[in-house]
N, C-alpha and C positions, 0 to 999 in steps of 0.2 A: 810658246803655247803648245805646239805639237809635241815637244819633248816632255812637257808636264803630263800630257794626255797619255803618252806611251808609258811613262813611269807609273801613273795612276792605274792604268789598265793592267800593267804587269803586276802591280801590287795586289790588285783584286784577284787575279788568276792565281797568283802564288798563295794567297790566303785561302782560297777555295781548295787548292791541292793539298795544302798543309792540313786543313781541317778534315778533308776526306781521308788523308793518310792517318791522322790521329785516331779518327773514329773507327776505321776498319783495319788498321794495321799496327796499332799500339802494341799488341802482344809480341811482335817481333823484337821490340826493344826491351821486353821484360826479362829480367834475370830469374824471376820466380814463376812458378806455375800458377798464374792468376787467370781469372776469367777475363775474356775480352771485354773491353768497355762497350756499353750499349746505352744509347739514349733512352731506350725503353725502360731502363732501370730507374730513371729519374721520375717515372710516373707510378704512383702507388696503386696497386690493384685494389678494387673494392673488397673490403673484408667481409667474409661470410658471417652472417648474423645468426646467433643462436639465442633465442629469447626463452628464459625460464620463468614460468608463472609460479608465484608463491601465494597461494590462498591463505587467508588468515587462519583457517582451521587446520592447516598443516604446519604451522610455524613450530609446533612442538616436535614434529617428526623430521622436518627438513634439516639439512646440514647448513651450517653458517656460511661456508665458503664453497661456491660452485664455480669459481673463476677459471678452473681448468676446463670447464665445459661451455660456459655461457658468456655472451657478450653484453647481455642486457637482462637485468632482474626486474620482472614486472609484478608489482604488488597487486593482488586481487583481494578485495576491491573496495571502493567506496560506492554506495548506492546512489544512483542518479534519480532524483525525485521528478515528478511530472511537470515541474516548473523550471527544470534545469538546475536547481540548487542541489547541494549534497544533503542527503537524508542523514541526520545525526541522531535522531531519537526514534525508536519504534513505538514508544509509549512515553507518557510524562515522566516515568521513573526508570526507563531502560534505554541505554544507548544502542544504536545500530552496531552490530558486531564488527564490521569492517572498520568503521570509524573509531570504535573503542580500541581495537587492536593497534591501530596506527597511533592514536594519541596516548596510549598507555605506556609506550616505550618498548613493547614486546618485540617489535620489529627492528629496533635500532641496531642490534648487532648485525643483522643481515645488511642493512644499509651501510653501516660503517665498513664492513668487510668488502662490500662491493666497490665503494669509493676508493679504498686502499688498493684494490686490485684492478682499477680502471674498468670496472663493469658499470655500464650505464644503468640508470634507474628509470623505470616507467610506472606510471600510476594508471590503473584501470578504473574507469567509472562504468558501472554496470546497471542495466535495467532489463529485466526479463518478464515484466508484467505487461500484458498487451493493453489493458485499459490505461495504465500509466504512460505507456509509450505513445498511445493515441493522443493523450493530453499534451505530452511533451512536444510533439511535432505540430500540434494545432496552431501554435504561434512560434514558429521556429527561430526567428531572429532574436526576440527578447529572451527566449529560453536559452538559446546558445550563449548569449551575452551573460546571462546569469551563471551559466556553467563556467565561463572564463573568469568571471569576477570572483567565483568561490574557489576554483581549483588552482589558478596561477599562484596565489600566495602560498598554498599548500605545497605546490611543486617547488617553489623557491626555498621554502623553509626546510624541506627534506632533501633537496637536491635531485628531484625528478627532472629529467630532460626530455621526457616523452609522455604524451597523454594518449591513453588507449581507450577508444570508444568501443564498448561491448554492449550493443543494444540488440538484444536477441528477440526479434519478432518472427514467428513461424507461420503467421497467417498471410494469405494473399492480400495484397494492398491495391488500392485505387491508384490511378495515374497521379491524381492530386496529392495523395499521401506520399507517394514516392518522390514527387517533386519537392514537397515540403521537407522531407528528410534530407535531400541533397542540399537545400538551402541551409538547413541546420548544420550540416557537416562543413559547408563552405564558410559559414559564419564562425564556427569554432576554429577552423584553420586560420581565418583572418585575425581572430583574437590572439591566437598563439603567436602569430608572426608580429603583430603590432607591439606585443609586450616582450618579444624575444624570449619566449618561455620554453621553446623546444619544438620537437616534431610531433606529428599526429599519425597514430596507427589506428586502423579500424579492423575489428574482427568480424568475419562473415562466415556464414554456413555455405558449403559447396552447393547446396540446393538452390541458393540464390541465383545461380547461373542458369537454372533451367525452369524456375518457377517465378512468378511475378510477385515476389515478396516485397517487403518494405524497402530493403536495400537493393538499389539498382547499381550493380558493380561498375558498369561502364560509365555512368554519370558521376559516381563518387570517386572513381580512380584518380581524377585530376586534382583532387583536393587533399589527398592523403600522401604521407611519405611511405607508408607500408600498408599493404592489404594482407591480413593474416587469415588464411583459409583454415578453418577448424576441421581438419581432416579426420574426424572421428565421429562416433555415435551413428554410423551407418546401420548398425544394430545396437539396440539399447535395452533398458529394463523392460520397456513396454512392447518390444517386438513380439511377433507371433511365432517366429522360428529362430533357432540359434544361428549364429553366423558371425563373420568377421566384423570387428568394430571399426577397423580402418583399412578397408581393402584397397591395395595399391592398384590392382588390375581386376578385370572380371566383368566390366560393363558389357551388357549385351549377351552374356553367357550365364554366369552364375550370380550376376548382380545387375540392378537397373542403373547403377551409377558407381563410379569409383574415383579414387584420387587422381589418377592419370587424366581422366576426362575433365575434372575440375581445373587442374593446372593448365591443361591445353586451352580451355576456355578463358582462363585468366590471362594467359600470354597473348591472346588476341586483342585485348583491350588495354593493356598497360605494360610498361617496361618490366622485363624479367626481374630486374634488381629490386623492384618494389614488392615482389611476391614472397610471402613467408608461408611455408607449409607447417601447419600445426600437427604435431604428433602426440599420441596419447602415451602415458606411462601407466595406463590402467586398461582393464578389459571389463567383461561382464560375465557373470555366472548365472546360469538358469537351471531349473529342474526341467527335464525334457521327457517326452513320452517314450523315447527309446535312446539307444546309444549312438545313433548315426548323426554326424554333423548336419546342420541345417534341418533338424527335425523340429516338430512342434513343441512349443513351450507350455508348461503348466502355468496359467495366468497368475500373476502376483508373486512369482518366485525370483524375479530378476534382482541381482545385487551387483554393485561395483566390486571388481576384483583388482586391486592394485598389483603391479608387477612384484612388489615386495611380498604381498600376501600369497601370491601364487608360488613364488619361490619357497616360502616357508611350508606351504601345503605339500609341494612335491618332495620336500625333504623327509616327510613322514607318511606319505600316502602310499600304501602298499597296493591299492587296487586301481591307481591312476594309470591310464594309458594315454599316450600323447600322439599328436600328428601335426602335420604342417600343410596348410592350404596353399598349394603352389601358385595358384592364380591370384589369390588375395595377398599372398606373402605374409601370412599370419599364423601363429601357433595356436593350438587348442589342446585341451585335455578333457578326458571323459572318465568319470568314476561312478560307481554305484553306492548309494547311500543305503547301508544295510538296515538302518532303523526304519526308513520310510519305504524302502524297496523301489526307489526311483533313481533315475540317472541324473547326474549333474554334468553340465558341459560348461567349459570356460574357454572363451576366445580372448586372447590377451597378447600384448606385445612383449617380446623378449629381445635379446641381443640380435638374433638372426633377423627378425622382422624389422627392427629399427635400423640395422645396417642396410637393409634393402631400401628403406625410405631415404636414408642419407645418400646412398648411391644414386637414387632417382633425382634427388635435389641437385646433386653435383652435376649429373649428366644433362639436366635441363637448365643449368646455369641460373637458377632462381636466387633471390636475395638471401635466403636462409631458411631456417627451421625454427619451430617453437615447441616447447615441452609443456604439456599439461599432465601432471603438475609436479613440481618439486616436493619431495616427501613421499611420493608413490613409488619411487624407484627402488629396485633391489640391488644386488651386488654387481651385476655386469651390464645392465642395459645401457648405461651411459658411456661405456668404453669407446665405442666408435666415434663419439662426438668430439672427443679431445683432438683427434686427428683432423676432423672436418673443418674446424674453425681456425686452424693454423694458417 
């Protein structure tokens, strides 16, 4: 018995020593210049996510294949009605545009290309009407069940593996309304899980972290797989002064709020890998009272300026002068309209500003980035993204 114990103990010790030697000293036996073996290589690192939104109205301008840049193609959108069902008709004789685009086959080439290139597909359901949203959450459980009942068959038919909730309420909400919204999201997540239909993403405005709006990020975070912060429209068509659309920094000095602050607040309430930073591929153009950045806007003159359109403008604009807001990390141009004798200002994203946001996402180790929207991009703005998601 004693001899058996000695042999057994010796075998265990020998095994441990051999294992240790293999793990840490295998390169000594190698005749080739190979990397040392590491157990860490057996664990796959989380892949950085890049979500590209494809709105139905940009289908004619977007490229068919974005697999070099994105990991998920998110179709925008089907309209969520106030009872949780998908709105299919806007009148007795007219189909809702997002529904029509999906069912007509206009998007099939994008879906086919994505599947062939291992790019996931996400379906966005959208509601931006406050009255409709109020009705939607008035009875959260049956309305969420309606949503699941109608969307899951669509997801399975087209190969969507993610449902994106984009419910954009900008009004302050009561505690009761916020609680009902959490119940709605929880029930949607439960329905997706029970039918093994896929993941759940929710889009929120950064302002939801500082104002008591309908979406309570802290309470919703536990029921979603991704929380996408729409990091844009800090200045927009209805602003009173010109300024950066997606300021990376500047809160407390040149801005009341910025992307850095929003991400910091998000990191306090949820795992970093769930956080997705939404980046714009567009800016805004305004007529202004003078040529100084952040000057007053002539009311009613705001327009969307896609990155592509600004590139085309710069190619032929002899009077354009440019600058870069170092704090916001955003580019702008100013030019004078000789016909109206007014100044135009455009704050917009370009390759430089987008690289700054990509670097920020990497340094903060968040789950990824999202692009609004495919079809707005010019020749160079996506270049840095190909390296990011490798």
